[in-house]
Gaussian input, Z-matrix of N, CA and C with variables (Angstrom, degrees):
# hf/3-21g

backbone

0 1
 N
 C     1     B1
 C     2     B2     1     A1
 N     3     B3     2     A2     1     D1
 C     4     B4     3     A3     2     D2
 C     5     B5     4     A4     3     D3
 N     6     B6     5     A5     4     D4
 C     7     B7     6     A6     5     D5
 C     8     B8     7     A7     6     D6
 N     9     B9     8     A8     7     D7
 C    10    B10     9     A9     8     D8
 C    11    B11    10    A10     9     D9
 N    12    B12    11    A11    10    D10
 C    13    B13    12    A12    11    D11
 C    14    B14    13    A13    12    D12
 N    15    B15    14    A14    13    D13
 C    16    B16    15    A15    14    D14
 C    17    B17    16    A16    15    D15
 N    18    B18    17    A17    16    D16
 C    19    B19    18    A18    17    D17
 C    20    B20    19    A19    18    D18
 N    21    B21    20    A20    19    D19
 C    22    B22    21    A21    20    D20
 C    23    B23    22    A22    21    D21
 N    24    B24    23    A23    22    D22
 C    25    B25    24    A24    23    D23
 C    26    B26    25    A25    24    D24
 N    27    B27    26    A26    25    D25
 C    28    B28    27    A27    26    D26
 C    29    B29    28    A28    27    D27
 N    30    B30    29    A29    28    D28
 C    31    B31    30    A30    29    D29
 C    32    B32    31    A31    30    D30
 N    33    B33    32    A32    31    D31
 C    34    B34    33    A33    32    D32
 C    35    B35    34    A34    33    D33
 N    36    B36    35    A35    34    D34
 C    37    B37    36    A36    35    D35
 C    38    B38    37    A37    36    D36
 N    39    B39    38    A38    37    D37
 C    40    B40    39    A39    38    D38
 C    41    B41    40    A40    39    D39
 N    42    B42    41    A41    40    D40
 C    43    B43    42    A42    41    D41
 C    44    B44    43    A43    42    D42
 N    45    B45    44    A44    43    D43
 C    46    B46    45    A45    44    D44
 C    47    B47    46    A46    45    D45
 N    48    B48    47    A47    46    D46
 C    49    B49    48    A48    47    D47
 C    50    B50    49    A49    48    D48
 N    51    B51    50    A50    49    D49
 C    52    B52    51    A51    50    D50
 C    53    B53    52    A52    51    D51
 N    54    B54    53    A53    52    D52
 C    55    B55    54    A54    53    D53
 C    56    B56    55    A55    54    D54
 N    57    B57    56    A56    55    D55
 C    58    B58    57    A57    56    D56
 C    59    B59    58    A58    57    D57
 N    60    B60    59    A59    58    D58
 C    61    B61    60    A60    59    D59
 C    62    B62    61    A61    60    D60
 N    63    B63    62    A62    61    D61
 C    64    B64    63    A63    62    D62
 C    65    B65    64    A64    63    D63
 N    66    B66    65    A65    64    D64
 C    67    B67    66    A66    65    D65
 C    68    B68    67    A67    66    D66
 N    69    B69    68    A68    67    D67
 C    70    B70    69    A69    68    D68
 C    71    B71    70    A70    69    D69
 N    72    B72    71    A71    70    D70
 C    73    B73    72    A72    71    D71
 C    74    B74    73    A73    72    D72
 N    75    B75    74    A74    73    D73
 C    76    B76    75    A75    74    D74
 C    77    B77    76    A76    75    D75
 N    78    B78    77    A77    76    D76
 C    79    B79    78    A78    77    D77
 C    80    B80    79    A79    78    D78
 N    81    B81    80    A80    79    D79
 C    82    B82    81    A81    80    D80
 C    83    B83    82    A82    81    D81
 N    84    B84    83    A83    82    D82
 C    85    B85    84    A84    83    D83
 C    86    B86    85    A85    84    D84
 N    87    B87    86    A86    85    D85
 C    88    B88    87    A87    86    D86
 C    89    B89    88    A88    87    D87
 N    90    B90    89    A89    88    D88
 C    91    B91    90    A90    89    D89
 C    92    B92    91    A91    90    D90
 N    93    B93    92    A92    91    D91
 C    94    B94    93    A93    92    D92
 C    95    B95    94    A94    93    D93
 N    96    B96    95    A95    94    D94
 C    97    B97    96    A96    95    D95
 C    98    B98    97    A97    96    D96
 N    99    B99    98    A98    97    D97
 C   100   B100    99    A99    98    D98
 C   101   B101   100   A100    99    D99
 N   102   B102   101   A101   100   D100
 C   103   B103   102   A102   101   D101
 C   104   B104   103   A103   102   D102
 N   105   B105   104   A104   103   D103
 C   106   B106   105   A105   104   D104
 C   107   B107   106   A106   105   D105
 N   108   B108   107   A107   106   D106
 C   109   B109   108   A108   107   D107
 C   110   B110   109   A109   108   D108
 N   111   B111   110   A110   109   D109
 C   112   B112   111   A111   110   D110
 C   113   B113   112   A112   111   D111
 N   114   B114   113   A113   112   D112
 C   115   B115   114   A114   113   D113
 C   116   B116   115   A115   114   D114
 N   117   B117   116   A116   115   D115
 C   118   B118   117   A117   116   D116
 C   119   B119   118   A118   117   D117
 N   120   B120   119   A119   118   D118
 C   121   B121   120   A120   119   D119
 C   122   B122   121   A121   120   D120
 N   123   B123   122   A122   121   D121
 C   124   B124   123   A123   122   D122
 C   125   B125   124   A124   123   D123
 N   126   B126   125   A125   124   D124
 C   127   B127   126   A126   125   D125
 C   128   B128   127   A127   126   D126
 N   129   B129   128   A128   127   D127
 C   130   B130   129   A129   128   D128
 C   131   B131   130   A130   129   D129
 N   132   B132   131   A131   130   D130
 C   133   B133   132   A132   131   D131
 C   134   B134   133   A133   132   D132
 N   135   B135   134   A134   133   D133
 C   136   B136   135   A135   134   D134
 C   137   B137   136   A136   135   D135
 N   138   B138   137   A137   136   D136
 C   139   B139   138   A138   137   D137
 C   140   B140   139   A139   138   D138
 N   141   B141   140   A140   139   D139
 C   142   B142   141   A141   140   D140
 C   143   B143   142   A142   141   D141
 N   144   B144   143   A143   142   D142
 C   145   B145   144   A144   143   D143
 C   146   B146   145   A145   144   D144
 N   147   B147   146   A146   145   D145
 C   148   B148   147   A147   146   D146
 C   149   B149   148   A148   147   D147
 N   150   B150   149   A149   148   D148
 C   151   B151   150   A150   149   D149
 C   152   B152   151   A151   150   D150
 N   153   B153   152   A152   151   D151
 C   154   B154   153   A153   152   D152
 C   155   B155   154   A154   153   D153
 N   156   B156   155   A155   154   D154
 C   157   B157   156   A156   155   D155
 C   158   B158   157   A157   156   D156
 N   159   B159   158   A158   157   D157
 C   160   B160   159   A159   158   D158
 C   161   B161   160   A160   159   D159
 N   162   B162   161   A161   160   D160
 C   163   B163   162   A162   161   D161
 C   164   B164   163   A163   162   D162
 N   165   B165   164   A164   163   D163
 C   166   B166   165   A165   164   D164
 C   167   B167   166   A166   165   D165
 N   168   B168   167   A167   166   D166
 C   169   B169   168   A168   167   D167
 C   170   B170   169   A169   168   D168
 N   171   B171   170   A170   169   D169
 C   172   B172   171   A171   170   D170
 C   173   B173   172   A172   171   D171
 N   174   B174   173   A173   172   D172
 C   175   B175   174   A174   173   D173
 C   176   B176   175   A175   174   D174
 N   177   B177   176   A176   175   D175
 C   178   B178   177   A177   176   D176
 C   179   B179   178   A178   177   D177
 N   180   B180   179   A179   178   D178
 C   181   B181   180   A180   179   D179
 C   182   B182   181   A181   180   D180
 N   183   B183   182   A182   181   D181
 C   184   B184   183   A183   182   D182
 C   185   B185   184   A184   183   D183
 N   186   B186   185   A185   184   D184
 C   187   B187   186   A186   185   D185
 C   188   B188   187   A187   186   D186
 N   189   B189   188   A188   187   D187
 C   190   B190   189   A189   188   D188
 C   191   B191   190   A190   189   D189
 N   192   B192   191   A191   190   D190
 C   193   B193   192   A192   191   D191
 C   194   B194   193   A193   192   D192
 N   195   B195   194   A194   193   D193
 C   196   B196   195   A195   194   D194
 C   197   B197   196   A196   195   D195
 N   198   B198   197   A197   196   D196
 C   199   B199   198   A198   197   D197
 C   200   B200   199   A199   198   D198
 N   201   B201   200   A200   199   D199
 C   202   B202   201   A201   200   D200
 C   203   B203   202   A202   201   D201
 N   204   B204   203   A203   202   D202
 C   205   B205   204   A204   203   D203
 C   206   B206   205   A205   204   D204
 N   207   B207   206   A206   205   D205
 C   208   B208   207   A207   206   D206
 C   209   B209   208   A208   207   D207
 N   210   B210   209   A209   208   D208
 C   211   B211   210   A210   209   D209
 C   212   B212   211   A211   210   D210
 N   213   B213   212   A212   211   D211
 C   214   B214   213   A213   212   D212
 C   215   B215   214   A214   213   D213
 N   216   B216   215   A215   214   D214
 C   217   B217   216   A216   215   D215
 C   218   B218   217   A217   216   D216
 N   219   B219   218   A218   217   D217
 C   220   B220   219   A219   218   D218
 C   221   B221   220   A220   219   D219
 N   222   B222   221   A221   220   D220
 C   223   B223   222   A222   221   D221
 C   224   B224   223   A223   222   D222
 N   225   B225   224   A224   223   D223
 C   226   B226   225   A225   224   D224
 C   227   B227   226   A226   225   D225
 N   228   B228   227   A227   226   D226
 C   229   B229   228   A228   227   D227
 C   230   B230   229   A229   228   D228
 N   231   B231   230   A230   229   D229
 C   232   B232   231   A231   230   D230
 C   233   B233   232   A232   231   D231
 N   234   B234   233   A233   232   D232
 C   235   B235   234   A234   233   D233
 C   236   B236   235   A235   234   D234
 N   237   B237   236   A236   235   D235
 C   238   B238   237   A237   236   D236
 C   239   B239   238   A238   237   D237
 N   240   B240   239   A239   238   D238
 C   241   B241   240   A240   239   D239
 C   242   B242   241   A241   240   D240
 N   243   B243   242   A242   241   D241
 C   244   B244   243   A243   242   D242
 C   245   B245   244   A244   243   D243
 N   246   B246   245   A245   244   D244
 C   247   B247   246   A246   245   D245
 C   248   B248   247   A247   246   D246
 N   249   B249   248   A248   247   D247
 C   250   B250   249   A249   248   D248
 C   251   B251   250   A250   249   D249

   B1=1.4482
   B2=1.5233
   B3=1.3246
   B4=1.4633
   B5=1.5163
   B6=1.3219
   B7=1.4574
   B8=1.5209
   B9=1.3270
   B10=1.4721
   B11=1.5167
   B12=1.3238
   B13=1.4636
   B14=1.5152
   B15=1.3251
   B16=1.4578
   B17=1.5191
   B18=1.3133
   B19=1.4641
   B20=1.5210
   B21=1.3044
   B22=1.4545
   B23=1.5217
   B24=1.3122
   B25=1.4565
   B26=1.5208
   B27=1.3363
   B28=1.4622
   B29=1.5310
   B30=1.3166
   B31=1.4560
   B32=1.5256
   B33=1.3254
   B34=1.4600
   B35=1.5257
   B36=1.3108
   B37=1.4662
   B38=1.5204
   B39=1.3142
   B40=1.4648
   B41=1.5222
   B42=1.3062
   B43=1.4558
   B44=1.5198
   B45=1.3167
   B46=1.4662
   B47=1.5247
   B48=1.3114
   B49=1.4619
   B50=1.5307
   B51=1.3229
   B52=1.4589
   B53=1.5341
   B54=1.3390
   B55=1.4694
   B56=1.5327
   B57=1.3239
   B58=1.4663
   B59=1.5319
   B60=1.3178
   B61=1.4681
   B62=1.5253
   B63=1.3282
   B64=1.4623
   B65=1.5256
   B66=1.3229
   B67=1.4667
   B68=1.5251
   B69=1.3121
   B70=1.4612
   B71=1.5289
   B72=1.3073
   B73=1.4676
   B74=1.5274
   B75=1.3481
   B76=1.4621
   B77=1.5398
   B78=1.3437
   B79=1.4571
   B80=1.5169
   B81=1.3305
   B82=1.4672
   B83=1.5255
   B84=1.3184
   B85=1.4645
   B86=1.5266
   B87=1.3251
   B88=1.4644
   B89=1.5245
   B90=1.3212
   B91=1.4628
   B92=1.5197
   B93=1.3270
   B94=1.4613
   B95=1.5220
   B96=1.3193
   B97=1.4602
   B98=1.5229
   B99=1.3055
   B100=1.4603
   B101=1.5228
   B102=1.3245
   B103=1.4651
   B104=1.5265
   B105=1.3102
   B106=1.4579
   B107=1.5182
   B108=1.3028
   B109=1.4587
   B110=1.5261
   B111=1.3326
   B112=1.4649
   B113=1.5240
   B114=1.3161
   B115=1.4678
   B116=1.5229
   B117=1.3196
   B118=1.4730
   B119=1.5251
   B120=1.3258
   B121=1.4634
   B122=1.5263
   B123=1.3191
   B124=1.4704
   B125=1.5272
   B126=1.3263
   B127=1.4645
   B128=1.5254
   B129=1.3596
   B130=1.4534
   B131=1.5286
   B132=1.3272
   B133=1.4563
   B134=1.5250
   B135=1.3061
   B136=1.4635
   B137=1.5241
   B138=1.3216
   B139=1.4587
   B140=1.5238
   B141=1.3366
   B142=1.4567
   B143=1.5289
   B144=1.3168
   B145=1.4615
   B146=1.5265
   B147=1.3204
   B148=1.4633
   B149=1.5265
   B150=1.3234
   B151=1.4536
   B152=1.5213
   B153=1.3321
   B154=1.4540
   B155=1.5206
   B156=1.3082
   B157=1.4662
   B158=1.5108
   B159=1.3135
   B160=1.4500
   B161=1.5148
   B162=1.2984
   B163=1.4617
   B164=1.5238
   B165=1.3077
   B166=1.4526
   B167=1.5181
   B168=1.2927
   B169=1.4581
   B170=1.5203
   B171=1.3046
   B172=1.4530
   B173=1.5281
   B174=1.3100
   B175=1.4584
   B176=1.5200
   B177=1.3180
   B178=1.4641
   B179=1.5249
   B180=1.3150
   B181=1.4683
   B182=1.5311
   B183=1.3217
   B184=1.4656
   B185=1.5297
   B186=1.3240
   B187=1.4639
   B188=1.5289
   B189=1.3344
   B190=1.4602
   B191=1.5282
   B192=1.3370
   B193=1.4616
   B194=1.5422
   B195=1.3258
   B196=1.4558
   B197=1.5251
   B198=1.3389
   B199=1.4696
   B200=1.5188
   B201=1.3242
   B202=1.4660
   B203=1.5216
   B204=1.3268
   B205=1.4611
   B206=1.5258
   B207=1.3264
   B208=1.4705
   B209=1.5318
   B210=1.3218
   B211=1.4652
   B212=1.5221
   B213=1.3388
   B214=1.4588
   B215=1.5184
   B216=1.3152
   B217=1.4632
   B218=1.5227
   B219=1.3317
   B220=1.4650
   B221=1.5237
   B222=1.3347
   B223=1.4518
   B224=1.5210
   B225=1.3216
   B226=1.4615
   B227=1.5266
   B228=1.3132
   B229=1.4555
   B230=1.5184
   B231=1.3446
   B232=1.4536
   B233=1.5181
   B234=1.3073
   B235=1.4507
   B236=1.5233
   B237=1.3235
   B238=1.4666
   B239=1.5192
   B240=1.3472
   B241=1.4687
   B242=1.5198
   B243=1.3039
   B244=1.4583
   B245=1.5200
   B246=1.3189
   B247=1.4611
   B248=1.5321
   B249=1.3265
   B250=1.4525
   B251=1.4687
   A1=109.58
   A2=117.48
   A3=120.63
   A4=110.57
   A5=117.03
   A6=121.10
   A7=111.26
   A8=117.51
   A9=120.85
   A10=112.40
   A11=117.69
   A12=119.77
   A13=112.44
   A14=117.61
   A15=120.84
   A16=114.06
   A17=116.72
   A18=121.99
   A19=110.16
   A20=115.65
   A21=120.44
   A22=107.49
   A23=116.92
   A24=121.82
   A25=109.03
   A26=116.18
   A27=121.74
   A28=107.99
   A29=116.49
   A30=121.58
   A31=110.64
   A32=116.64
   A33=122.41
   A34=107.25
   A35=117.22
   A36=121.65
   A37=109.62
   A38=115.95
   A39=122.39
   A40=107.17
   A41=116.63
   A42=120.71
   A43=113.56
   A44=117.63
   A45=120.23
   A46=109.39
   A47=115.53
   A48=120.95
   A49=110.05
   A50=117.30
   A51=121.36
   A52=111.13
   A53=117.11
   A54=120.72
   A55=110.49
   A56=116.80
   A57=120.69
   A58=110.65
   A59=116.24
   A60=120.00
   A61=111.35
   A62=116.92
   A63=120.20
   A64=111.12
   A65=117.71
   A66=121.30
   A67=110.33
   A68=116.63
   A69=120.20
   A70=110.93
   A71=116.76
   A72=120.81
   A73=111.47
   A74=116.72
   A75=121.60
   A76=112.16
   A77=116.88
   A78=120.18
   A79=114.56
   A80=118.05
   A81=121.13
   A82=112.05
   A83=117.22
   A84=123.09
   A85=106.34
   A86=116.28
   A87=119.47
   A88=115.36
   A89=118.11
   A90=120.93
   A91=108.58
   A92=115.99
   A93=121.98
   A94=108.18
   A95=116.53
   A96=119.66
   A97=109.30
   A98=115.15
   A99=122.44
   A100=112.80
   A101=116.27
   A102=120.13
   A103=108.40
   A104=115.63
   A105=120.21
   A106=110.56
   A107=115.19
   A108=121.40
   A109=109.84
   A110=116.12
   A111=122.15
   A112=107.75
   A113=116.96
   A114=120.42
   A115=110.78
   A116=117.35
   A117=121.19
   A118=110.81
   A119=117.33
   A120=120.50
   A121=112.10
   A122=117.43
   A123=120.60
   A124=111.73
   A125=117.50
   A126=121.09
   A127=112.34
   A128=118.09
   A129=120.18
   A130=114.65
   A131=117.13
   A132=120.37
   A133=110.83
   A134=116.42
   A135=122.58
   A136=105.67
   A137=117.00
   A138=121.29
   A139=111.08
   A140=115.99
   A141=121.73
   A142=107.95
   A143=115.70
   A144=119.22
   A145=106.99
   A146=118.43
   A147=120.03
   A148=112.04
   A149=115.88
   A150=121.60
   A151=110.82
   A152=116.33
   A153=122.21
   A154=108.50
   A155=116.35
   A156=121.56
   A157=107.80
   A158=116.04
   A159=120.79
   A160=108.55
   A161=115.87
   A162=120.00
   A163=109.93
   A164=115.82
   A165=120.89
   A166=109.48
   A167=116.11
   A168=121.75
   A169=108.19
   A170=116.16
   A171=121.79
   A172=108.28
   A173=115.91
   A174=121.16
   A175=107.72
   A176=115.06
   A177=120.48
   A178=109.37
   A179=115.41
   A180=119.87
   A181=108.68
   A182=116.47
   A183=121.73
   A184=112.40
   A185=117.03
   A186=120.58
   A187=113.29
   A188=117.63
   A189=121.60
   A190=109.15
   A191=117.87
   A192=120.06
   A193=111.07
   A194=116.52
   A195=122.33
   A196=109.92
   A197=116.21
   A198=122.40
   A199=107.46
   A200=116.71
   A201=120.48
   A202=112.66
   A203=117.33
   A204=120.58
   A205=108.94
   A206=116.32
   A207=120.73
   A208=111.76
   A209=117.68
   A210=120.61
   A211=110.92
   A212=116.79
   A213=120.28
   A214=113.30
   A215=117.25
   A216=121.02
   A217=113.08
   A218=116.57
   A219=119.53
   A220=110.12
   A221=115.69
   A222=121.75
   A223=113.82
   A224=117.51
   A225=121.65
   A226=109.39
   A227=116.96
   A228=122.61
   A229=107.70
   A230=116.60
   A231=120.68
   A232=109.10
   A233=116.74
   A234=122.69
   A235=108.17
   A236=116.14
   A237=119.90
   A238=108.60
   A239=117.14
   A240=119.14
   A241=111.23
   A242=116.43
   A243=121.41
   A244=109.53
   A245=116.53
   A246=120.87
   A247=109.64
   A248=115.30
   A249=120.49
   A250=112.38
   D1=-37.86
   D2=-179.78
   D3=-55.86
   D4=-43.35
   D5=-179.24
   D6=-67.89
   D7=-39.01
   D8=-177.79
   D9=-66.52
   D10=-41.22
   D11=-176.10
   D12=-91.26
   D13=-14.49
   D14=177.96
   D15=67.44
   D16=28.16
   D17=-179.31
   D18=-121.63
   D19=160.04
   D20=171.32
   D21=-81.12
   D22=119.61
   D23=-175.77
   D24=-119.88
   D25=131.51
   D26=176.89
   D27=-111.38
   D28=132.21
   D29=-179.43
   D30=-69.50
   D31=129.97
   D32=175.55
   D33=-99.31
   D34=123.30
   D35=-178.11
   D36=-103.83
   D37=126.84
   D38=174.03
   D39=-137.96
   D40=158.38
   D41=-175.32
   D42=-97.37
   D43=-16.04
   D44=178.75
   D45=-136.91
   D46=160.68
   D47=177.21
   D48=-63.36
   D49=-37.82
   D50=178.94
   D51=-60.88
   D52=-38.90
   D53=176.94
   D54=-62.52
   D55=-40.61
   D56=178.35
   D57=-62.35
   D58=-45.98
   D59=-179.03
   D60=-63.15
   D61=-44.86
   D62=179.83
   D63=-63.89
   D64=-40.26
   D65=178.30
   D66=-64.97
   D67=-38.62
   D68=178.19
   D69=-66.10
   D70=-43.94
   D71=179.02
   D72=-62.45
   D73=-32.21
   D74=-179.03
   D75=-86.18
   D76=-4.28
   D77=179.36
   D78=84.89
   D79=9.32
   D80=179.55
   D81=-86.85
   D82=-16.86
   D83=177.37
   D84=-133.64
   D85=118.82
   D86=-170.43
   D87=-103.77
   D88=-10.59
   D89=179.11
   D90=-132.76
   D91=128.53
   D92=176.29
   D93=-123.74
   D94=140.70
   D95=175.50
   D96=-111.48
   D97=158.51
   D98=177.74
   D99=55.05
   D100=45.41
   D101=177.69
   D102=-115.67
   D103=130.84
   D104=179.87
   D105=-77.72
   D106=142.07
   D107=179.40
   D108=-78.82
   D109=130.85
   D110=174.71
   D111=-134.69
   D112=164.79
   D113=177.61
   D114=-60.85
   D115=-39.11
   D116=179.64
   D117=-64.73
   D118=-44.87
   D119=-179.16
   D120=-69.81
   D121=-26.10
   D122=175.99
   D123=-62.85
   D124=-19.78
   D125=179.98
   D126=-70.71
   D127=-25.18
   D128=-175.58
   D129=-133.38
   D130=0.36
   D131=177.73
   D132=-123.60
   D133=152.25
   D134=172.06
   D135=-109.92
   D136=119.10
   D137=-176.38
   D138=-95.20
   D139=138.23
   D140=172.16
   D141=-90.94
   D142=175.28
   D143=170.35
   D144=-66.41
   D145=144.25
   D146=-178.92
   D147=-58.37
   D148=136.65
   D149=174.64
   D150=-89.38
   D151=-19.87
   D152=-177.93
   D153=-147.91
   D154=134.45
   D155=173.03
   D156=-118.82
   D157=137.04
   D158=-178.04
   D159=-136.09
   D160=148.16
   D161=179.22
   D162=-84.20
   D163=165.01
   D164=174.90
   D165=-69.54
   D166=150.21
   D167=178.00
   D168=-115.33
   D169=130.28
   D170=177.67
   D171=-110.72
   D172=129.63
   D173=179.51
   D174=-109.52
   D175=124.53
   D176=-177.74
   D177=-130.94
   D178=177.40
   D179=173.83
   D180=-82.91
   D181=166.65
   D182=-179.18
   D183=-60.73
   D184=-24.79
   D185=-176.44
   D186=-76.77
   D187=-15.04
   D188=-176.43
   D189=-88.94
   D190=128.52
   D191=177.79
   D192=-63.05
   D193=156.90
   D194=-179.94
   D195=-56.22
   D196=135.83
   D197=179.07
   D198=-107.59
   D199=111.11
   D200=-177.06
   D201=-97.09
   D202=-12.61
   D203=-175.83
   D204=-146.42
   D205=131.35
   D206=-179.84
   D207=-60.37
   D208=-24.80
   D209=179.15
   D210=-61.78
   D211=-25.03
   D212=178.66
   D213=-69.75
   D214=-7.39
   D215=179.65
   D216=-91.42
   D217=-1.34
   D218=-179.09
   D219=-55.94
   D220=127.97
   D221=179.97
   D222=84.48
   D223=-3.07
   D224=-179.83
   D225=-94.49
   D226=158.97
   D227=175.28
   D228=-99.05
   D229=126.30
   D230=178.73
   D231=-126.68
   D232=162.98
   D233=179.95
   D234=-128.25
   D235=148.62
   D236=175.59
   D237=-144.26
   D238=152.28
   D239=179.51
   D240=-68.62
   D241=151.23
   D242=176.54
   D243=-79.34
   D244=144.05
   D245=177.54
   D246=-70.70
   D247=147.02
   D248=173.80
   D249=85.87

């Protein structure tokens, strides 16, 4: 990334995603990758065009047939981890 942007970049180390967000809001971390755009984040971040797009990943047990489309989950019960 340093070569692509032509800037001196220093790695910011944090142990949780929340630490990264707080550091960014405080101006201690100026570049974040893999962050989804939201109305709240638009208040303090400037977003570029995405450099990478990735699909959602669904993890199931071996007994569940392959799920190729999220629409196939209509009426099903799913679980997801909580943010933070």
